[in-house]
N, C-alpha and C positions, 0 to 999 in steps of 0.2 A: 503493501501500501503506498502510496505516495506521501510526503509530508502533506500536500493538499489535503488528498482526502484522507488522513488522518485528522486532519482539524476540524474538514467540512461533518467527520464522523462523531467529534468531541472528543478525541481520545488522544489528541497531542492540541496544544498549541505551539504554533511555530516562535509566537515573538515572546515567549515565557523566556527569563535568564536563568539558568545552573545557578543554584540558591547560591551558592559562594560569591555569583558576580552580582549575584540579588543584594545581598549582604556589604560587600562591597561598595555598592553604588550609594546603598544608604548611608553607606559611615562616611563617602566621603562628602554625599551631599549636607549633612552635619558641619562637617568639618568647615565645609566652604559657607556655610549660612552663619555660624560664628565668625567666620573673619568681617562677613558681612555688615553684621549688627552690634558686633563688640568691640569697646579699643584696643583692651589690654589683654585677648587671650592669652594662656600657656597651658604646655602638656602636665602632668604629673607624672614623672617619669621616673621607676623605680629599678628598672631593666627587668622588669619581671616579663612573660611574655604577651602578657597582652598591654602592656604599655607600648612593648617591643612594636607590635603588631598595628598600635595607633599611630604608633611614629611612622610605618612604613608606608600605613596609609596617607599621612600628611605628605610625606614627602612625594606620592604620588597625585595628592591632589592639587597642590601647584607646582608639577613640576612644568616647563623649567627653571620654574623660580624658587629661590629660596624658600622654607619655609616661615612664614610670616610672626612669627611669634618664638618662645623660649622654652626652655622645660626647667620642671621644678623637681626637684629630690628631696625626701625629707630621710636625713641619715638618724637612724637611731644607735646609730654606733656599737651596734652590732649584727649591722649588715654580713653576707657571704662575700669572703673575697674576690669570687670570682664574679658577681654579679656588680660592685661598683667598678673593676679592672674591666670588665663590656660595657658600663655606662659611661666612663670617659672615654672608650675608645671608640664607640658611636658617635657621642658628642664632639671629637676629634675630625672623624672622618666628615661627618656633614657639616662641619664650621659653626655648629651651636651654641647658642648660648645657656649654661644650667646655671638655674639659680639651688643655691644646699639650705634649707635648714633645718640645724644642726640639734639632736635632742641632749647630745652630750654638751652644749654648750647651755642650753638652759638650765640644766645638773650643776655645772662649775657654776652659775652664778647665784645658783639658789633658787630659783622661780620652780625646778620640776625636784620632784624627791624622786630615789630610783624604789623599784616596788618589791615587796619584802620577796617573790617569786624570781626576780631578775628580769620579767618580760619589760619594754618598754614600747610594746607597740600604744598600749594607752595612753602613752606619752606622748604622741607623735601629733594630738590634734590642737595644743596650744600653739606649738611652733608651724604648722602649716597656715592656722588661723591666721597669725601674726605678718607671717609672711605674706599671704595674700593682700590684707590690708596696707601693709607699708610700702608693697610692689603695684596696689592699686591695681588687682586684677581684676578684671570683673568677669572672665568667665575661666573656669578650670576644666580642662578635660580632664575625666578619671575611666580609665581599661575596666570597671565596672559592668557584668551582665548579669540577666535574670536569672539563668540559671544558678548562678553560683551559692545562692545564701535567698532565704525568704524576705529578709528587710530591704535586699537588692532588687527583688522580684517587687516591689511594689516603687521601684524610683521611676519616674518620668526622667525620658530621654535628656530634656531642660530640667534640672531639680532647684529650684530657690529656694538661695539661704541669705537667714538675716543677715545682720550687720556683725554677729556672733561668730557668723558662720553654721549656725543651729539648722537642723533642718525638721521641720512640720508635714510633717505626713496630710493633714488636711489642706494644706497650703498648696500642695500638689495641682497643677494645671490639667486642662485635657490637650490631647497630641492627636485632632482626630485630621486625617487624612496626611498626615505628616507634616504638618503645621503648627511650628514652634514658636512660642512665647517669650521672649528674653527678654521683657520691662522687667526691671527692678529699681528700685528708689536708691538714693547715696549711699553708701555704706553696705547693701548688700551685694550678692553676687550670684551666678548661677554656677552649679557643678554641670558637665553636660558627659553623655555618655553616649559614645559614637558603637560602642559592642554592644551595646542591651540587649539586643537581641540573636544576639550569636552565642552557642554553646559551648562549651570547651572541645568537644571533637571538631568546630568548626572552626576553632583558632588552629589550632593543630593540622588542620586538611588546610586550612589556607597556607600555614608556614612550608606545608609539604609543597606545594602547588607554589607560591612565590620564591622558593629558596631562600626561605629569611633564617638567616643564623640565629643561635642562640646560646645564653653560655651554659657551659659545659654541665651543669647541675641537673638542668633538665633531662637527662640522659643517663643511663644507669653506668656506674662509676663504685668504686672500693673506698670507704669512708668508713672512718671512725664513729659511733654512735652511741647512744646509750638508750635504754629503754624508761621513760615515764608513763605511765597511764596506757594507753594504747598509741604512744606515738614514738617511733623513733628521732630523738633530736642529735642534735652535733654541739659535744662539749665546747667550751669557749668561756673566753673572759667575762660572759655576762652571770657566769655562777654553776652553771653544769660541769658535771653531775652531782650532785650532792649524796649525802650518805647515802650507803646501800645500794647505789646506781651502779650499774659496772658496765665501763666502754668497751667494745665488740669491736671489729672489723667486718661489713658486712657488705653485699653489695645494692645500692638502693642509688634512686632519682629523686629529685621533687618536680611536683607537679604546680606546685606555686610559690614564690618566693619571696620572705619579710622576713622581721627579726630572727634571730635566732632560735633566741629563745622558747618562739611559739611554731615555728615553722617546722613539721615534722617532714622524714623522707618515708618512701615507701619502698619496700623489698621492690626488686626490678631486676629483669634479665633485659630490659629494650635499649639498647645503644644504639638504634636508627629511628628515624621518623616512624617509617612504618610499621616499626615495632611499637613503638610509644601510642601509636594510632589504633591499632590490634589491641595495646592496653586497655587504654580508655573506654573503648567500644566495649569491651568487655566489664567493665566497672559499675556499681550500684551507687556509689558516691559521689559526690561531687569533690573536686581537688580540695574547697573549703572544710566541706565535713569531713572527710578525712585525712588533713594535714594539717588543720589550723587549730591549736590549744585557746587562742584567744576568743574564739566563736562559741568555744565549750564551757565559757566562764558561767554562762545563764541562757535562760531558753530565749531570751531577746536582747543577748550580747552585743550585736551588732546594730541593731535599731538604737539601742541604748547611746550608743557613739555615736553614731548618724546623727542624733540628735542635739550630742553634744561638739559637733562639726568636724566629725572624723566621715571619709569619704565612705 
């Protein structure tokens, strides 16, 4: 049957985009919409796979011109060295400007205190919101996806934040027909999520299709880890392991990256993109559900942090 005949029979739409092309097109539209509506956008760039894909999309969206905004990284001081090296390499390769908000600086000044459990992820909120205010960023791109966690599933593509960076679910605006409302009062800003409708599998399939380079920790490698609860954590200056926690070498990889104190590795033999995709396809847990201790603090841990200004 020809394409025309299939279309007439209602079995195929010759004008439909493959799903990765459709997701890419939507994300590029969002990126360009923000540049058209806002004065000082910035990409929150952690060196994780979602922010890497978001930067790749920005490079495509504005080529051959340079990306018309800078990057912002909230450095907890407990980041994986592989990720920081990757971040700096990408910034240099594309001639980008990088803003760094340092949690350690706030601790050294006595503004923030270390937590008893050693994790600094909850301490990121104040450095992030103050950096946004000081640099007058009015739109901040984040790599959050709705499939990651139930609080993120509530988020709109354009998420209005008040003058303190806080999120209020009741102030979420309708986004019918992909029309985005970027209006905000002085002091407020908008968090923007171009990957909202992507899944973890979509991200990896897109990485494979586009040949995007990632930090090595996303692939299986031998690493020293110790068990805490149901997570394999990496030892480090953040304070782990504790009493009774034994370090051992295992073949692991990371599905997401963040503060070493709360980002767990998973046992894995996946050393290629194809093997990672096969592994994700068989998984029944999202990457945050499987590997992030900070999301396990309470039933509403992520939503509570978002209300305080976290991404």
